[in-house]
C-alpha positions as CSV (number, residue, x, y, z in Angstrom):
1,M,54.4,29.1,16.4
2,K,55.1,26.5,13.7
3,K,53.9,23.7,16.0
4,I,50.6,25.6,16.7
5,A,49.9,26.1,13.1
6,I,50.7,22.4,12.3
7,G,48.4,21.4,15.3
8,L,45.5,23.7,13.9
9,G,45.9,22.4,10.5
10,A,45.6,18.8,11.8
11,I,42.4,19.7,13.6
12,V,41.0,21.3,10.5
13,V,41.8,18.2,8.4
14,V,40.2,15.8,11.2
15,I,37.1,17.9,11.2
16,I,36.9,18.0,7.4
17,V,37.3,14.2,7.2
18,A,34.7,13.9,10.0
19,L,32.2,16.0,8.1
20,F,32.9,14.1,4.8
21,F,32.4,10.8,6.6
22,V,29.1,12.0,8.1
23,Y,27.9,13.4,4.8
24,R,28.7,10.2,3.0
25,S,27.2,8.1,5.6
26,L,24.0,10.2,6.2
27,D,21.6,7.6,4.6
28,T,22.9,4.8,6.8
29,I,22.9,6.9,9.8
30,I,19.2,8.0,9.3
31,E,18.2,4.5,8.4
32,K,19.7,3.0,11.6
33,A,18.2,5.8,13.7
34,I,14.7,5.3,12.3
35,E,14.8,1.5,12.9
36,K,16.2,2.0,16.4
37,Y,14.1,4.7,17.7
38,G,11.1,3.8,15.6
39,S,11.1,0.3,17.2
40,E,11.7,1.8,20.6
41,I,8.7,4.3,20.3
42,T,6.0,2.0,18.8
43,Q,7.3,-1.1,20.7
44,T,7.2,-3.0,17.3
45,T,9.8,-3.9,14.7
46,V,10.6,-1.1,12.4
47,S,12.6,-1.8,9.4
48,L,13.7,-0.1,6.1
49,D,15.3,-1.3,3.0
50,G,17.2,2.1,2.6
51,V,17.3,5.8,2.8
52,E,18.0,8.1,0.2
53,I,18.8,11.8,1.5
54,S,20.0,14.8,-0.6
55,P,20.6,17.6,2.0
56,T,21.5,20.1,-0.9
57,S,18.4,19.6,-2.9
58,G,16.0,18.9,0.0
59,Q,14.8,15.6,-1.3
60,G,14.7,12.4,0.5
61,A,13.0,9.0,0.5
62,L,12.5,6.1,2.8
63,L,12.5,2.8,0.9
64,A,10.2,-0.1,2.1
65,L,9.3,1.1,5.5
66,N,7.7,-1.7,7.5
67,I,6.1,-1.2,10.9
68,G,5.3,-4.5,12.5
69,N,2.4,-5.3,14.8
70,P,2.7,-5.2,18.6
71,R,2.7,-8.5,20.5
72,G,-0.6,-10.3,20.6
73,F,-1.6,-9.7,16.9
74,A,-1.5,-12.5,14.3
75,T,-0.2,-10.6,11.2
76,D,3.4,-9.6,10.7
77,S,2.9,-5.8,10.1
78,A,0.6,-3.0,10.7
79,F,2.0,-0.7,7.9
80,R,4.1,-1.4,4.8
81,L,5.0,1.7,2.7
82,G,6.8,1.0,-0.5
83,K,8.5,4.5,-0.8
84,I,7.9,7.7,1.1
85,K,9.3,10.7,-0.9
86,I,9.6,14.2,0.6
87,H,10.9,17.4,-1.0
88,L,11.5,20.3,1.3
89,D,12.4,23.9,0.3
90,V,15.9,24.0,1.7
91,G,15.7,27.7,2.1
92,T,13.1,27.2,4.9
93,I,15.1,24.5,6.9
94,T,16.3,27.0,9.5
95,K,12.9,29.0,9.5
96,D,9.4,28.4,11.0
97,P,7.6,27.1,9.2
98,I,9.6,24.6,7.2
99,V,8.0,24.4,3.7
100,I,7.3,21.1,2.4
101,K,6.8,21.1,-1.4
102,E,5.9,17.3,-1.8
103,I,5.1,14.2,0.2
104,L,4.4,11.0,-1.8
105,V,3.6,7.6,-0.2
106,D,3.8,4.9,-2.8
107,K,2.3,1.4,-2.3
108,P,0.8,1.8,1.1
109,E,-0.5,-1.3,2.9
110,V,-2.4,-1.0,6.3
111,T,-3.5,-3.9,8.3
112,Y,-6.2,-3.2,10.7
113,E,-6.5,-6.0,13.2
114,L,-8.6,-6.6,16.2
115,A,-7.8,-8.4,19.5
116,A,-9.1,-8.5,22.9
117,S,-7.0,-5.4,23.9
118,G,-8.3,-3.4,20.9
119,S,-6.9,-2.8,17.4
120,N,-3.2,-2.9,16.4
121,I,-3.3,0.7,15.2
122,D,-4.7,1.8,18.7
123,T,-2.1,-0.2,20.4
124,I,0.7,1.4,18.4
125,K,-0.8,4.9,19.0
126,R,-0.9,4.1,22.8
127,N,2.7,3.0,22.7
128,V,3.7,6.4,21.0
129,Q,1.7,8.4,23.4
130,T,3.2,6.5,26.5
131,Y,6.6,7.2,24.9
132,A,6.1,10.8,24.5
133,G,4.6,11.3,27.9
134,A,7.7,9.6,29.5
135,Q,10.0,11.9,27.5
136,K,8.0,15.0,28.6
137,T,8.3,13.8,32.2
138,T,12.0,13.3,31.8
139,A,12.4,16.7,30.3
140,K,10.5,18.4,33.2
141,Q,12.7,16.6,35.8
142,T,15.9,17.8,34.1
143,D,14.7,21.5,34.0
């Protein structure tokens, strides 16, 4: 019985340490996910200077979000957003709808560029739609 109690205690300690690590690393985890999946979805380079998330207050920010241009366009980026701030009502996180108290976009820069294939914004939009369509097809195949 003593061995079982020690084993369960060890499991609880490991879970607590893991949760603490995830909580302390949440900003980095979100930053890397946005950069990875944002780049994959838009087929551009997506980068951030940082993420600030406070799960207990419902406040968060993306710092210096940059969405690059697709191939075939001359300028480096389609969007540069200095800071995107959001404040959610934490009491509605598990409900429908989630209440957003505030969204602030500071220092937005949008570069609209035309090429033979159309605009950079339209190209990014098509890339996102193609990705979303592929995800729907994959989801239907697994059902």
